[in-house]
N, C-alpha and C positions, 0 to 999 in steps of 0.2 A: 504493500499499499504507500509505502513511502520510499521514494526514488533512491536517495543516497544519505549519508550521515549530514552533510552541509544543508540539503534542504530540511531534513528532520530537524534541525536547530530552528530554522526558519518557522516552520510549522509549529515547533513547540511553542515559540514565543507567541504565535499569532494565537494558539489554543488557551495560553494562559489569561490572555487580556479576554478574548472571548469568556472564559469561565469565570473571571471575575465580574464582568457584565452580567453574567446570567445569573449569577448568585448574590448581586446587589437589589435584592427585591424588598417586598414589604414586611417579609418575616425576618430581615436581616437587620442588626443595628448599624449607623453609619460608623465607617472606620475613622472617626475624629477623635478619639478619646484615648488618652494614655491613664491607664489605672494604677494608682500608687498604694492604696490602703484601705481597707475596711476596719470599723468596730462595729461588732455585732454583739447586740444585747438581748436576750430572750428571758421571759419570766414564763414558767411552765408553771402552773400550781398544782397541789396535791388532788384536786377534784378533775384534774385532767388526764389522770393515771386511774381513771375509774371508768365505769360503764356511762356514768351520768353527763360527762362532759370531756370535750376536746380543743378546749379554746386556751390560746395562749397570747401575749401581747409581746412587744418588742421595738427596738429602734436600730437604725443601723447609721453609721457615719461613713460616707465614702469620700475619700480622698482622690480628687482626679484633676487632670489637666484637658484642656482643648488642643488640638493640632491645627484647627482652622477657626476663624473667629467666627463664632455663632450666639446667638440668642435662644436656641433650643437645643436640649438634650434629652436623649431618649436612652432608656435602659428597661428592665423587664420587671412587672409585678403583674401576678396573677389576680385577674378581677374574679375568679372564683373563688381564692381561699384568703386574698388579703385586703382588709381595708383600711386604706389611707387615713391617717389622721393629721399629721401637720407634716409639711415640706419646708425646708429652708436652705438656703444658700449662703454658708460663712454666717454673719449675724445680720443678715438682711431680714426683711419682713417674710412672713410667710406666705408661701405661694399657693394662690389659688387657681392659676391658669394652666391647668394639666388636664391631661385626658389619658383613659387605658381602653386601647383596642382589645376587646373581648376575644377576638380570633389570634390574633399574634400575642397578647399579653405584654404588649410594647406601651409602656409609660412614657408618655411626651409631655415633658416640661418646658413651658414656654415663660424665659425671663424678661423682665423691661428692657434690661441693657445687654449688650454683646459680651460674652466671655472672653478674655484676652490669652491671646495663645501664650503658653508657656507657663502661665501663672497657676499655681496651686489653688484647688477650691474644695470646701467640705460641704457635701450635699447630706442633709440629716433629715431622716424620715422615720417618724414613730407611726406605729400600724396595731391593727390586731389581726389575727389569723387563728388558724384550727389545724390541729394535726391531722393529717389523711388518715380515714380509718378504713377506705373501701379499696386500698392496695399498698402495697410495699413500695411507695415511691415518695418522693419529696420529705417532709419532715412526717413522719407517719408514726401511727400507736398501733403496737400488736401484744397480744397476750400469750401466755402459757399457763400451765397448771403445774404448781411446784410440788416437792415430794410430800407436802402436807394436804395436797389435792385443794388448795388455794389458788385462784386466779391473780397472776401477777400481771402488770402492764409494764411496757417498756416504751419509750420513744427513741426511733433511730431514723438515719437518713438514708436516701438513695436518691442523689440529684443528677448523677450522668443518666442521660444528657441533657435534658431540658428543664429540670424540676427544680432547680435550685430556686426559681422565680415564684414557685408557689409557698415557700418559707420565708423568704424576706427579698425586698425590692434590691436589685443588682444587675450587673452588665452580664447577663447569662449567655456567653459566648466564649468558647475556649481560649481565642487569641488574647482575650481581657484577662490578664494575669495581675495579680496583687498580692500583697501579703494581708494576713488577716489575724485579729485580735478578738477573742472571744469572753462575753460574761454570762454566764449561764446561772439562772435560779430556778432550784427545783426542789422537791421534798427533802427533808433532812435525812429520811431514813434510806435514801438512795445514792447512787453515784454518779459522775458524770465523767464521759470520756470525749476528748476531741482530737484534732489532729496533732496538737501539740501537748505538753505536760502541763499540769495545774501550777500556778505561779502563788495562788494565795487563796484561802478559803476562809467564810465567815458565816455563821449560822445565826440567824434572827429567831431568838427564843419564843417570840410572839406569835410569828407566822408560822413557825418551824419549819423554815424554808431555810436552805444553804444557798451562799452564792460563791461561785467559783470563776476567779480569773485566771484566764489560761495566757501561757507566753505565746508570742508572736511568731506566725507561721512562715515559711520561706513564701517567695512569689509563686502563686499557683492559679490556675483557673477556679472559677466558683464551684464548678461541679465537683471538685475534690474535697470543699467543704463537708466536715462530717462529725456528728454528735452519735453518742448513745447514752441516754440516761436509764438506767436500770438497777437492780439488786443484785447483779452479777458480781462474782468474785472472778479473781485471776492469777495466775501461776506463773512467776517470774523467771528468766534466765538471762545469761549474758549476751550480748550483741557483738559481733564480729566486727574489728576497726574502732573500737574504741575500749577502754578500762573502766569507764563509767555509764556509758548508754546500756539501756537494759530492753528486752522484749518481753512481751507478757502475751499469754493466751488467756483469754477470757470467755466465760460462760456463766450458764446458770449453774450455781452450786452442785447440784446433783450429777453434772457432768464432769466434775472435777478430774476424774480417775481418767478420762478420755483425752486427755489434754497432751500426755506425753509425747505421743508421736509428732506433733507440729512442735512441741517445743525441741524436741531433738534435731529436727532437719532444719528449722529456720536459721540457724546459725550457719550452717553449710552454705545454705543458698544464698543467703546474703555475704558471704564470703567469696563465693563464687563470682557474684555478680560486682562486687567490689574489685577483684582481681582482674575480669574482664573488660570492666569499663574504665578503670583507673581512677574511679570516683567514688569515694567511701560515702554509704549511705549516712553516716553521721557527720557527715561536711554540711547537711541540710538540715537535718533532725537527731536530736539526742533520745529519742524512745521510738518503740514500735509496738503498738498494741494489734493483735489481731482476735478478733471477737466472732464467737459463733453465736448469731443472732437468732432468736426462736422465732419461726415461721417464715424465714428469708429464704428466697431461692437464689442461686447463683452466687457471685460474690463480687466485690466493689473494693477498689483499690486506694481508696483515699489514702492521702499521704499521711503517714505515721498512725492512722487507725483504719487497718483493712477488714472488712466486713464480710462474712461468710454464711452460708447456710450451716447448719450445726452438723450435717453429713458431711460438708466441703472443708471442714478443719478438724472435726473430734474422730478419734480412731477408738473403737472399742474391739480390742483382739480377740474377745471370747465369741462375737457374732459376725464380724466384718471380715471380708476376704482380702486376698492379696490385691485383686481389681480395684476395692474401696481404698485401700493403702495406696495404690498407685495414684488414684483419682485424686487423693489428698494432696501428694506430693506434687502432683503437677498443678493443681490449681493455686497452691501455695507459691510455687515456682512462678507461676504465670502473674498472680497479683504481685509479687515482691518484685519481678522484672519491670511492672509499669512502675515503680518507684523512681526508676530511669526513663523507661520508654513510655511517656504520657505524662507524668509527673514532672521530673525536672525538664524534660523538652515536651512539647504539646503539640499536636498536630493543630494547625492554625483554622481549620474548619473540618465539620464532620465528613464533609465530601471525602477527606483525606483521613479517615481513622483507621485506615489499613495500618498507617504508619504507627501508630500507638499498638493496635492488637496484633499486627503481622509480627512485628519485632517481639512483643511479648509472648507470643505463641512460638515464635523460633527458640527464645531463651528459656521458655518454660520446659523445653524438651533439652536442650544442651545443658543448661546448670541442671536439672533434674538428675541428668544422666552423670554429670560430675559428682553430684551429693549422694547417690545410689547406683552406683556403676551397675551392680548385678541386675536394675531393672531394664539395662540397654534400651533407654529412652532414645537415644540418637536414631538406632535401626527402628523401632518402634513410630519415630516421627513419619518415616515412609509410609508404612503401611496403615497408619492411623490417621494421617493428615495429607499426606499427597494423594493416596489412593481414594479417599473420602471425597477430595474435593476436585479431583479429575472425573470422579463420577458425576459430580453434581454440576461441574462446567461445562458439561457435553450438550447443551441445550443452544437453541437458535437465540434466544432472547435473555441471555443470562446478563446481568450487570458488570460494568467495567469496576475495577477496584476504584478508580477514581471517578465519580459522577456525582451530578447535582444533588442537594439534600436541602430542602429548605425547611417544609413544614416539618411538626414535630414528629408525624408518622412517617415521613420520608427521612429523617434523622435515625429514627428506630430502626427503620430496616437497612441500615447501614450495618447496626450490628449482627451481621450474618457471617454465616461460614467463608463467604467470600473475602472478607475483611480480615477474618481471623487466619483461616486455612489456606486460603490462596495467596494471601498476603505474605504468611510465614514461609510458603513454597517458592515463591517468585524472590523473595529476600535471601533464600536459602542458595537459590540459584545463582544470584549475582556473587555471593560469597564463594563461590567454587569457580566461577570465572577469574575472578581478582586473586583467590588465595586465601587462605585461612588468615594470614598474619596481616596482610594487606586490609582485610576486610574489617580484623578487629581493631587497626589502626584506625580506618575509617570511622568506625563506630566510635571511638574514641574521640575522634576531632568532631564529629557531628554533635555528641553529647557536650565537648568543652566550648565549641563554638556557640551553641543555642542553648545554654544552660538558662533556666527559669525564663525562657522567652518560648515564642510559638514557632513552628517550623513547617516546611512543607516537603514534599519529596525530592526537590530539587535540591534542598539543603543536604539532604544525605547523599543525594548522588556526586554533588560536588566534593563533599567531604571525602567520599570514598575515592574518586577523580585526583583530588590533590595529593594524597599520601602515595597514589599508584602511577602517579605522572612520569613519564620516561623510562619507568623501572619495569613495567611488563609488556609483553608484547600479544597478549592473548585477545585483545579487542578487533572487531573488524578495522579494515583501512578506512579513514575519514570518519571515523566515528568517535564520539565517548560514551561514556556509562548513560548520560542523560537519553541521548539518542538510541541506545541499545533498549533503554528501559521503557522508551515512550509507548508502544503499542503495549507490552504486557500490562501498563497500568492504566492506558487511556480506553483501550479496547475491552468487549469481554471476549470470554472462550479461550483457546488454545490449540495449537497446532498437533497434528500428528506427521511425523516423519517419514516418508516413504524411503526404503533403502532397496534398490534393485542390483543386479549383477548382471554386466555386460561383457563377457569374455572374463577377463581379470579385472574389469574396473567397476568401482562401486559407484552408483549415481544416487544422491540423495536430494529428495523434493520435499516440499511440504504443501498442506492444506489445511484448513481448520476441521478439526475434529467434530463432528456431529451426529449425534444418533440418528437424526431424520431432518428433513428441510435442506434449503440450500440460502447462500448468502445472495444478495442482490450486487454487492460488491466485495471482490474478493480481498480476505483479510490476510496479510503475511506477516511475520515477524523476524526480529533477529535472533536466531536460535544457535546457542553454543553447542557445537558437536564434539563430545568425548567419545571413545571408542576402545575396545580392545577385540584383538583377532587372535585366532589359536596359532599365528604366527609371530604376534608380539609378545606374549607372553607376560605381560604386565598385569593380567587377571583383574581389571576393572580397578586397581589402585588409584591410577592417574585420572582425577577428575577434571582438568583443566580442558579448557577446549583446545582441539587439535585442528578445527576449523570452524567456518559458520555458514550456516545458510543465512542469507540476507532477505530483504523485503523484495529484491529484484534477482537475486541470484542462486542459482542450485549449487551443490557441493559435489565434486568429484574426487574421489579416493583413488589414487592411483597404485598403490603399493600391495594391493591384494593379488598375490601371484598364483594362487591355488584355488581354483575353482570349489573345491569341496571343502575348502576352510570355512570356519564358522567367524561371524563377528558379532557382537553385542556394541549396540550405540546407546549413549547416554549412562556412563559408567555411575554406578550407585544411585541411579536414577536421581541424578542432582538438577537435571535440567525439568522445566514444567511442560513436557509433551510426552506422547505416547510416540509409539516406534511400530511400524508395520514393515515387514520384510516381504520379498517376494518369495514364490513358493519354494524355490531352491535353498533360499538362505534360511526359512524356516526348518526346513528339512534337515538342512546342516546342523542348526541350532540344535532342535530336538535330538539329534544322534549324539551330538557334544554331550547335552545334559544325562543322558544314559552311562556315561563313561566314569571311569573311576573319580569321585570327588568332584563329579558334576564338570569337569575338565577346568577346574580352579575357577568357575564362574561363579562370581561374590553373590554371597546370600541375598542382598538386595536386588540386584539384578535377576536372581531366579523368581523372586516375588513380582517384580517388575513384567517379567516374561508370563508369568500367570495372570496377572491383572490386565496387562495390556492386550493379551489374546482374547481373554474374556470379553472384555469391552469392544475391542474391534469387531467381535462377533455380533455383539448386540447391537452394532452400528450396521451391520451389513457387509463390514470391510474384510472379512476373514471368515472361513467356515469352522463350524463348531468342530468339523472332523478334525480339522488341523488344532484347534484349542486343546482337545483330547489327546492329541498326540504331543504337544508341547508341554502337557501336564503330566506324562508318564513317568518322568524323574521323580514323582512324589513318593513312589512305592520305595524308594530308597532315601527319602529327605525326611529328618526328624525335626528339623528346626521350627520353631513358633514364627518365625517371620517368612517363611514361605507358606505354611499351612494357613495363615492367617487368611491370604487372599484364594488360597486353593480351597478352603472350607466354603468361604463365599461363592465361590464359582459352582462347586458341585453341588452344594446345597440349593442353589439356583436353577441348575437345570432340573434337579430332582423335583423340586418344589411346583415347577412349571409344568414338567411332564407327568408327574404323579407316579410314585414308586410303584404301584400296584399293576401299572399298564405293562404290555410286553416290554416296549423300550424301556420304561422305568425300571422294571426287574433287571434288564442288562445292564443299566448304569448303575443300579444298587449294586449289583455285584461286582463291577468296576470300580465303584467307589471303595468297598470293602477290602477289594485287593490293593488298592492304593493305602488305605488307611493302616493296613495291619501293622507295619514297621514302626510307624510313629505311635500308635496306640500301646503297642508293646514296650516303647521307650518310656511312657509316662502312665504306667498302670493308675487304674482307679484307686485301688486299695494301698497304694504306695504313697505316703505324705512326706514330703521334703519342704519344710518350713524355709530352710536357708536359702533354696533355690526358686527364685520369685517368678522368673520365666518358665522355669518347669511346671509350675504350678498354673500358670496361665495357660501353656500349652496343653494341659492335664485336662483342665476345665474345656477348653475349646475342642479338642479332640475326641473327648470321651462323651461329650454332650452329642455329637452327631454319630461317632461310632456305634453307640448304645442306641440312638434313633432309628439308624438303618439296620440293626441286627448284626454287631459284630458280637459272636459268642462270648469271648472273654469277657468283654465289656459289660453285657448285660447279665453274666453271671456273677461278675464281683458288684455289680449295682444291687442285684437281688441279696447277696449276701450281707453287704453293707446296711441296706434298709431294714433286713431282718434282725441285724444286731442293735441298730438305733431303735427299734420298735420293743426290743428286750428290754435295754439299758438306758435310751434317751441320751445317750453318751454320743457328741460327736465324733 
């Protein structure tokens, strides 16, 4: 689609201008302000922690400047929840010339005189509001039943993406970063947590209300502001990078025994992120609280006060599984990665939320792998993240990573697997283009150059480009990283690379991968091509590009001298694309996989071959007969990494055809033959708590081995169930 690198840069500049215009609509605040500081004061009385009331009162003082002379200031205040009482600029008269748009929640203030560029102003607003009770968003109220059977109420926040405006008047856009100071008044028998540590406490004996003043936060967007007011207790541990800083795991008291795993892995994750980024967490904040919030779903990365569902943070070793433990590790790593990717440096607007979520997802797996190597999280990234989003992203009208989002619903829709999974996969691809060390240096420069500020994808590309300039030769001629990344970010979908053999020459072409339908205009990409052949002997270890498919040029490989040799394109599946070979190359590859040690083909590429084959067949680009031939090596493979897509494929076929039909019976026999070796390697009755992936494989394989009639599995299942019925012991 883009003719060459130089024209790409021109089109990129045009697109940026057009995108800015498209998003400067009625839902957006003007880009005319420089935010400095908020003082937020909320009073939540005891009655609001009952079923009878949810009301609270508050005030906010916002220190800001204007960057253009104006007599009009726009910010956010929800007309559904906030009743404005007084508005005052500095020591001027109370303002009565204002309006609130109930659709956009934009509060427009009209001042009698123009504000002066570069002068700091204090905007003071008093208001009444109410805790949200219909959903877990904004400043909301939830309840739980304690160990005595009594109902306990809490107040907590979920401001991302556009809910801070329901709690107090604010500039509710991610680019508007400021420091925050909080004063919270609440019932004396409860406690309050915010992003920062408490500076002072005082209790009014008459009202039985406690007022806590908190330390000033780092510069951050308002969506990261967080409070929890509850009767929760906390368990404390040391925090890496500081002799004095602490981290705490908090929950309702009766869940205290379940905090130990989170308490154990948090310092390991923080240490890994400190080391990778070169910026210590404690350079911004001296404390980290992670709270299991009753009734909450998901998790929220508020700086210094990370909020989770109870199941996302607390681990009960008696009843929960290795899958639960891995999920807890992953979500903690994801939210803590956000302390750098999203909190320290924030996407400028929600259309580019993949910059926050993609990096957090990538480092969720990288840092979790470092913290718990036995989990093999780097390999699991490919089968859980890459394969999942490659499956999802194969339809015609899928969204681009960067696309316009204006309304609250459009913004919420950006928090999808595309931003998280595809964002992470594309960011992983560029890491392997430039190399791990250059990528790490680029990430460090990106964070250092943009700390406490908003950023755009171009800032990341420029940082990586700067540290690799004139030092690597893996990019296409007349291009740079911004040009290479353009279509990956601005357009939906992804390519399939077609590999055909012509004598001893390989020709690689590209087309968009689609399950059905066709494009009105052909989409093409810059595609990094790494590969391994039976003649090179590097067995998929080198993931740097040996060549490129460009938007206008195919790729020819001429060092393929043996027409019976095999080739694997996309070493360790580091590129975000599928690969389809011609009939001869597929057959050569299927034969190679049947040889000793799978001819040295990397486990991630074996998983890729299964998943690519299966999805190419679903798209009508490959016969299911060839897919079955490609999967025959599974009879000798006991790896969880290959069986994860293998089970998916075989179960898909059997569920579609029906195991009781004639064809289904034949496929069932085929499946049982393939699964025998791996099932014997992870017998149902043999527990190995020290081998995490063993247990994952054991559950995966035996679930379907038993389902389709593996006699060893079914016999073991019956014996175990009989024992459980007799003893009630797991």
